[in-house]
C-alpha positions in Angstrom: 127.0 93.3 106.3 123.9 92.8 108.2 120.6 91.2 106.7 118.7 94.2 107.2 121.1 96.3 105.2 121.2 93.7 102.4 117.3 93.7 102.3 117.3 97.4 102.3 120.0 97.5 99.2 118.1 95.0 97.3 114.7 96.4 97.5 116.0 100.1 97.2 112.8 102.3 97.0 110.6 99.4 97.9 112.1 99.3 101.3 109.1 99.7 104.0 110.7 102.4 105.7 111.6 104.1 102.3 107.9 104.1 101.4 106.9 105.4 104.6 109.2 108.2 104.6 108.6 109.2 100.8 105.1 108.2 99.9 103.2 108.8 103.4 105.0 111.2 105.6 105.1 113.6 102.5 101.2 113.6 102.5 98.9 115.3 105.1 98.7 112.9 107.6 97.5 112.1 111.4 99.3 110.1 114.0 97.7 107.0 115.4 98.9 105.0 118.7 98.1 101.4 119.3 99.1 99.4 122.4 101.2 96.5 120.7 104.2 94.8 121.9 107.5 96.1 120.3 108.1 92.9 118.5 106.7 90.9 115.6 102.9 90.4 116.2 100.4 88.3 114.4 97.8 90.8 113.5 94.5 89.3 112.3 91.6 91.4 110.7 88.2 90.4 112.1 84.8 91.1 110.5 82.2 91.5 113.6 78.7 92.7 113.7 80.0 96.1 115.0 82.6 96.4 111.8 86.1 95.7 111.1 88.5 95.4 114.1 92.1 94.6 114.1 93.1 92.0 116.5 96.6 92.0 118.1 97.2 89.5 120.9 94.3 90.1 123.2 93.8 94.0 122.0 91.2 95.0 119.4 91.5 98.2 117.3 87.9 99.4 115.6 88.7 100.4 112.1 86.3 102.4 109.8 87.0 100.3 106.8 89.0 97.4 105.5 91.7 99.6 103.8 92.5 101.2 107.0 92.7 98.0 109.0 95.1 96.6 106.2 97.2 99.8 106.7 97.1 99.3 110.4 98.1 95.7 110.4 101.4 96.4 108.7 102.6 98.4 111.3 101.0 96.2 114.0 103.0 93.2 112.7 106.3 95.1 113.2 105.3 96.3 116.5 105.2 100.0 116.0 102.9 101.9 118.6 102.8 105.2 116.6 102.7 105.7 112.9 101.2 108.2 110.5 98.1 107.5 108.4 97.1 109.7 105.5 94.2 112.0 106.2 92.8 111.5 102.8 91.1 108.2 103.2 91.3 107.6 99.4 94.8 106.9 99.4 95.1 104.6 102.1 94.0 101.5 100.1 96.7 102.2 97.5 99.3 102.7 100.2 98.3 99.7 102.2 98.9 97.5 98.9 102.4 99.1 98.5 103.2 98.6 102.4 101.7 94.9 102.0 103.9 94.0 98.9 107.1 95.4 100.5 106.4 93.2 103.7 106.0 90.4 101.5 109.2 91.1 99.4 111.2 91.6 102.7 110.2 88.1 103.8 111.1 86.6 100.6 114.5 88.3 100.8 115.0 86.9 104.3 114.1 83.6 103.2 116.6 83.8 100.4 119.2 85.3 102.8 118.9 82.6 105.5 118.4 79.4 103.1 120.3 76.4 104.8 120.7 78.4 108.2 119.6 76.5 111.3 115.9 77.5 112.7 117.3 79.6 115.7 119.5 81.4 113.5 116.8 82.3 111.1 114.8 83.5 114.0 117.3 85.9 115.4 117.8 87.1 112.1 114.1 87.8 111.5 113.9 89.6 114.9 116.7 91.6 114.2 115.4 92.7 110.6 111.9 93.5 111.9 113.7 95.6 115.0 115.5 97.7 112.3 112.4 98.2 110.1 110.5 99.4 113.5 113.4 101.6 114.4 113.7 103.2 110.9 109.8 104.0 111.1 110.0 105.1 114.7 112.9 107.6 113.7 110.9 109.0 110.7 108.0 109.8 113.1 104.4 109.8 113.4 103.8 113.5 113.1 101.0 115.4 114.8 97.9 114.1 116.1 95.7 116.2 113.6 97.2 117.8 110.4 97.4 121.5 110.4 94.4 123.2 108.4 96.1 126.3 107.5 95.3 126.5 103.5 93.6 129.6 102.1 90.1 129.0 101.1 87.7 131.4 99.0 85.3 131.6 101.9 88.2 132.6 104.5 90.9 134.8 103.4 93.8 135.2 105.8 
């Protein structure tokens, strides 16, 4: 059994792709595309005079608020180029919390599984784990660029 499958089994519903599929993609979302390398990236949130930015390598992405920057940082870390973000901005903060907690628990489980292994072996297992998380998120998909507004309202009857 590989490390990704073991960590997925250990985390169960707290596995990052599981949270993405059950709690994010079931909502009304819009997709975001960012230019990041498809590998593990160092993503930094910066507070500038113009607002909040997410810096990944040499690229900077403007973010409307801190919650959105935290949310985008999770996907930038694992190298996802396109992902869904909730259209309702009030939900982004709590989902960012859940995703960050899942990420940290994943890294703790990885440390537990690779204790006593040589450094090169740990880095290989880590890159395979991040690749499998990225592949699972990409398989779920990012959805439409804009959500469908097909709900009936009192002002406009269909």
